[in-house]
Rosetta silent file (secondary structure, phi, psi, omega in degrees, C-alpha in Angstrom):
SEQUENCE: MKQSIGMELSDPVSLKDLAKRHFVSTTTISKILNLLGKELSNNFTDLPQNLCFDEFTSVKNKQGKYSFIYSDSVSHQIIDILPDNKSHTLESHFSKIKI
SCORE:     score description
SCORE:     0.000 S_00000001
   1 L     0.000  -44.415 -178.853    9.000   29.411   -2.109 S_00000001
   2 H   -61.486  -39.581  179.851    9.123   26.668    0.558 S_00000001
   3 H   -66.313  -41.200  179.671    5.409   26.013    0.194 S_00000001
   4 H   -63.659  -44.495  177.897    5.678   25.787   -3.571 S_00000001
   5 H   -63.849  -43.780  179.100    8.600   23.370   -3.337 S_00000001
   6 H   -58.861  -39.104  178.481    6.770   21.369   -0.677 S_00000001
   7 H   -66.446  -37.001 -176.535    3.739   21.033   -2.931 S_00000001
   8 H   -83.976  -11.236 -179.775    5.874   19.809   -5.834 S_00000001
   9 L   -64.015  -24.020  179.156    7.874   17.305   -3.770 S_00000001
  10 L   -83.383  -10.796  178.022    5.098   14.771   -4.165 S_00000001
  11 L   -76.463  151.493  178.937    5.286   15.036   -7.972 S_00000001
  12 L   -77.091   75.236 -179.407    7.405   12.509   -9.862 S_00000001
  13 L  -137.357  146.455 -178.731   10.271   14.921  -10.580 S_00000001
  14 L   -72.424  156.865  177.757   13.932   14.747   -9.645 S_00000001
  15 H   -62.585  -34.870  179.570   15.372   17.007   -6.966 S_00000001
  16 H   -64.270  -45.727  178.553   17.718   18.459   -9.571 S_00000001
  17 H   -65.762  -39.335  178.138   14.838   19.430  -11.879 S_00000001
  18 H   -63.581  -40.702  178.432   12.868   20.834   -8.963 S_00000001
  19 H   -63.664  -43.110  178.736   15.872   22.921   -7.920 S_00000001
  20 H   -62.714  -41.144 -178.297   16.267   24.294  -11.457 S_00000001
  21 H   -62.482  -32.688 -176.979   12.572   25.146  -11.618 S_00000001
  22 H  -105.351    5.400  177.647   12.784   27.213   -8.410 S_00000001
  23 L    58.511   42.902  176.138   16.275   28.638   -9.004 S_00000001
  24 L  -131.639  173.000  179.167   17.736   27.086   -5.849 S_00000001
  25 L   -84.213  162.225  175.232   20.315   24.395   -5.163 S_00000001
  26 H   -65.595  -26.886  175.818   19.545   20.730   -4.649 S_00000001
  27 H   -62.338  -41.823  177.833   20.899   21.248   -1.130 S_00000001
  28 H   -63.165  -41.498  178.443   18.077   23.712   -0.481 S_00000001
  29 H   -61.990  -43.624  178.886   15.538   21.200   -1.793 S_00000001
  30 H   -62.625  -40.212  178.837   16.969   18.519    0.523 S_00000001
  31 H   -63.628  -42.166  178.180   16.789   20.881    3.497 S_00000001
  32 H   -64.894  -40.789  177.825   13.145   21.671    2.755 S_00000001
  33 H   -61.732  -43.735  177.092   12.407   17.963    2.389 S_00000001
  34 H   -64.101  -40.873  178.751   14.044   17.279    5.758 S_00000001
  35 H   -61.905  -44.235  178.376   12.140   20.162    7.340 S_00000001
  36 H   -64.573  -35.223  178.586    8.849   18.816    6.028 S_00000001
  37 H   -63.624  -36.034  178.939    9.746   15.371    7.310 S_00000001
  38 H   -70.373  -26.295 -178.924   10.154   16.724   10.838 S_00000001
  39 H   -83.550  -13.672 -178.511    6.712   18.322   10.634 S_00000001
  40 L   -68.847  146.150  176.188    4.964   15.099    9.651 S_00000001
  41 L   -81.567  131.881  178.993    2.915   13.334   12.241 S_00000001
  42 L  -102.037   21.086 -178.853    4.250    9.922   13.161 S_00000001
  43 L   -92.627   67.272  178.872    1.053    8.845   14.894 S_00000001
  44 L  -118.738  151.955 -178.561    0.035    6.118   12.494 S_00000001
  45 L  -113.694  -18.526  178.604   -1.049    2.606   13.297 S_00000001
  46 L  -145.676  170.217 -178.506   -1.075    1.006    9.877 S_00000001
  47 L  -113.257  156.690  173.788    0.328    1.484    6.412 S_00000001
  48 L   -65.572  166.192 -177.082   -1.395    1.813    3.039 S_00000001
  49 L   -62.657  -38.093 -179.509   -1.552   -1.287    0.884 S_00000001
  50 L  -125.074  137.426 -179.463    1.212   -0.042   -1.443 S_00000001
  51 E  -117.701  150.319  166.673    4.226    2.081   -0.575 S_00000001
  52 E  -111.275  138.466  177.119    6.719    4.133   -2.533 S_00000001
  53 E  -146.296  155.644 -177.470   10.100    4.561   -0.936 S_00000001
  54 E  -158.708  167.327  174.250   13.438    6.044   -1.817 S_00000001
  55 E  -116.115  147.266  175.757   16.730    7.221   -0.413 S_00000001
  56 E  -141.277  152.984 -177.817   18.116   10.695   -0.880 S_00000001
  57 E   -68.117  128.413  178.097   21.381   12.360    0.001 S_00000001
  58 L   -99.853  131.622  178.465   21.191   14.163    3.315 S_00000001
  59 L   -90.945  129.704  178.207   23.253   17.258    3.789 S_00000001
  60 L    56.840   37.440  177.253   24.965   17.589    7.162 S_00000001
  61 L   -92.070  121.990 -176.880   23.188   14.546    8.522 S_00000001
  62 L   -73.243  -23.951 -172.349   25.049   13.134   11.507 S_00000001
  63 L   -87.918  -25.823 -179.487   23.412    9.722   11.301 S_00000001
  64 L  -179.452  166.545 -178.999   24.179    8.726    7.724 S_00000001
  65 L   -71.974  -33.333 -176.949   24.816    9.842    4.190 S_00000001
  66 E  -117.062  144.098  171.291   21.323    8.949    2.999 S_00000001
  67 E  -101.660  164.853 -176.939   17.870    9.552    4.446 S_00000001
  68 E  -121.463  128.721  179.696   14.895    7.268    3.790 S_00000001
  69 E  -125.419  141.887  174.053   11.503    8.549    2.655 S_00000001
  70 E  -141.915  151.263 -175.471    8.296    6.624    2.057 S_00000001
  71 E  -146.018  169.624  174.914    4.827    7.578    0.907 S_00000001
  72 E   -73.772  127.002 -176.171    1.448    6.219   -0.121 S_00000001
  73 L   -72.839  -17.433 -179.906    1.746    5.096   -3.756 S_00000001
  74 L   -89.735  -53.250 -176.724   -1.834    6.102   -4.554 S_00000001
  75 L   -88.239  -14.443 -177.414   -2.167    9.534   -2.926 S_00000001
  76 L    63.479   18.783  177.379    1.599   10.300   -2.990 S_00000001
  77 L   -77.831  128.288  179.297    1.252   11.643    0.541 S_00000001
  78 E   -68.686  129.221  178.764    4.548   11.425    2.415 S_00000001
  79 E   -90.351  -47.636 -179.326    4.179    9.193    5.451 S_00000001
  80 E  -162.759  158.383  173.402    7.578    9.667    7.046 S_00000001
  81 E  -126.723  121.753 -179.294   11.207   10.575    6.489 S_00000001
  82 E   -97.483  149.017 -173.871   13.796    8.664    8.476 S_00000001
  83 L   -67.760  -20.697  176.716   17.200   10.164    9.288 S_00000001
  84 L  -151.456  174.058 -177.052   19.150    7.323    7.669 S_00000001
  85 L  -110.922   20.888 -177.948   18.696    4.202    5.583 S_00000001
  86 L   -74.154  146.588 -173.248   20.479    1.745    7.855 S_00000001
  87 H   -59.980  -38.610 -179.131   18.780   -1.589    8.416 S_00000001
  88 H   -67.115  -32.648  176.709   18.558   -1.256   12.213 S_00000001
  89 H   -67.897  -44.608 -179.655   16.813    2.135   11.827 S_00000001
  90 H   -65.739  -43.953  178.994   14.325    0.721    9.322 S_00000001
  91 H   -61.965  -44.058  179.674   13.664   -2.402   11.399 S_00000001
  92 H   -62.742  -42.950 -178.159   13.141   -0.353   14.542 S_00000001
  93 H   -67.108  -50.364 -175.142   10.791    2.053   12.788 S_00000001
  94 H   -76.438  -17.697  177.611    8.665   -0.504   10.937 S_00000001
  95 L   -71.466  -16.745  178.507    8.470   -2.893   13.893 S_00000001
  96 L   -78.629  -13.062 -175.253    6.274   -0.294   15.646 S_00000001
  97 L   -94.153  131.662  178.494    3.602   -0.652   12.963 S_00000001
  98 L   -77.963  137.867  179.264    0.873   -3.254   13.362 S_00000001
  99 L  -106.803    0.000    0.000    0.372   -5.545   10.397 S_00000001
């Protein structure tokens, strides 16, 4: 089930619809998304030309109510998931990337 959900997370579908499709809660979908984010490699040196990014509600996240996710807009491959959407977290994260 986790693999199936993980495969569909890159599709343009809401978490609510994805949860209905797999007969689980949106909380479960968020947990799987967070789990996949921890497994992603953060060893990148540059970004694709175009990015997609969004915020999503994090369940039991100590750092903030929302997490931040971004991906390649062409391949829809998730690049990273950050634990919160606060400006200092985003600035710190993106300042490590060479432009």
